Structures are given as structure tokens and as C-alpha cells.
N, C-alpha and C positions, 0 to 999 in steps of 0.2 A: 679746641675743650670739652668746654658746657654741649656743644649743643654734640658733639654723641656721646655722650651718656644721661640713659632716661631714671641709674639709682639714687638717693638721695644725696642732699647738694649739703658744703661751709659753708658757713652766708656767715660774716665776720663783720659783724654792725657795731661805729667806731660815737656815730652820732646821735641823734635822736630816735633810730630802732632797737640802741635800746631797749626801749620803753617803747607797748606794747599802746598805748593811747588811741593813738590811729591808724595802727592795725587793727582792731573795734573796729574805731570811725569807718574805714573800708569794706567794713567788713571778709576783713583775710587771714586773722587771726588764727580759724585756728592752724593756718602756716607755720605761725611762727607758735607752737605747744612745746618743742624737744631745746630749750633752751640745752646748752650741754655747757655753759660756765661760763665768767667770764677768763679774758683771755692775755698772751699775751703776744703782744707785734712784736719785732726786738729792727732793726733799721728804720721807725717810722716814728714821728712823733702829730699827735692829733694839732691839726693850724682849722682855724677858721679863713681863709682867702677863697673863698666863696661869695658876692659880693649878690648883695638882693633892691630889695628898697625897704627894706625895714629892721636890716642885719643882714649878721651874714650867715653862713651854715660850713658845716666841719668840717674838714678833706685833713683828709694825713700826708706830711708829704717828708720823701723818700730821706735822712739827711741824715737818716746817724744816731735818733734819737730808739725809744723805747716803748710804744702808746702798748694801752690795756685795749678791751675794747667783748663785747662778747659775740660769743663764736655759740648760731642757730647750725643741728641736721635739719632740711627745707626735706623734703619734695616736692620731686626736678621741679611740678608745675609752679610750683614760689616764684622761677625765675622771671617768668614774664610780672606779674607783679613788681617784682626790685627793677628791673632794667624798668619797668610805665615810671616807676615812683619815682630812682636815679632819675631823670633824665639823661636817656641813654641814644635815641633815638633824635633829640634838640644838642644833644656833646654837649650836657649839662657838665653833667660824670663817666666815665668810663670804668666795665668792670677791670678786673683785676684779678689777678689769686696768689697768694700772699701766705707764707704758710706762719700760725700762731702755733701757741702752746699753752692747755688745758687744764688741767685735773694736772696736768704731772709727763703727759705725751702730746706728740707734734702729731698735730693735723695740717701732712702742707696739702696744697694748691685750692687753696682755701675760696672762695667768691671776698672778693669783697672789694669798694665804689672809688675815685678816686675822680677830686675836679677838674677839667680839660683847663679852664682858663681862669690860672688861677690868681688873684692879687690880691695888695696887700692885708696882710690880716685884722678885720675890724672887728666892734663890737655883736655876739646875736643879737638878736634879738629875745626877749624875756623868754617868750610863752615858749621859741623854741630851745633855748638853757632849761626851764625848765622839766620839757622831757628828757632832754641831754644828765642833768641830771638824779633824772628818777632813776634809770636805768643806772647811772652808776651807784647809787646808790645800793642797789640790787644784786649788782655781781662782779664791778671793779672794785680793787683792796680801800683800802680809808684812804692812805696815800695820796694814792692817783686820786679819784675821787675828792680833795680838796686841792689838788695840783691844779687839776683842773678848770673848778669851781673857782678858783685863780688867777688863774691865764683870760677866763671868760671874763669877768670883770674886770682883767686891769687891760683889759681893752679899748683900744677912742669905741669913741660911736660912729658907726658911720658916711 
């Protein structure tokens, strides 16, 4: 689907990509200048199933829940960066297309990424949690942001 398009791509970010600190550090923040704002994804829940040495990373699981994230409108040229950052070639995350609601409008076929090898949830490292919290506080509803923080803080250390 994405290879047939050269127009703008809608991207649903639910983890550290809600924050622009690493975009700036990587020199790609110019791709992320058009956030559409907070978005709701029905049917999925934010979980932390990608185990790393310093703690877990975010994932969304299709379990009937509801989660929130940030919807960006990106130039097509940003897709290569996202594939690299999300580890698509190394089979860390895989691209997926989801329908989200933002600003009272339904956006269909938005790019997002799902963990391929899900493990039991464990706590994310503090630096990663800080990125998620910064983005959440900017874009997500206060109630969801608080529940997300509580969930991250309740997870066992990996």
C-alpha cells in the first residue's frame, strides 16, 4: 500500500515517537512538523512487550481496548526513517495500518508499528518513559496520560 503512494502519509505514534527529542537529535524533526494532535485507536491497548537489556519498549496489542497516541501527517520521504528507527529490517517491529479518530474525524490506513516477538510486559527504562510522558502530556487526554503513567510504574522491572 505505502509503496504505491508518494503523497503524505498519516502516522500513528503511541510510544517515544510522541516526543520529538530523538527526532531533533537524529536531524529528522523537519519530517514531524505537522502533528494532527491526539488520536484514539479503538481495539488496541498500549503495552510494553519488547524486551531490551535496559527495559521494555512500547507496543500496541489488538485486545479490544482503546489507546491514544499522536497522529502525524508526514511527507512520504519520512517513511524510510521510521522503518529504520522501528527496526523493520531487523524484524523488531512490523508496519501495520490502523484507523484512528482525531479531531472528530476518522483517518483510515494510518501507518503504525507493532512488535513482532511479544514478551511478557516489563517496565520501560526511565529515559524512555520520560519521552513517552512528555509526548503524552502534549497531545493525549489527561485521563489517558495518567492511566498510562500508572501502568508503566506498575510493571515489574525486566
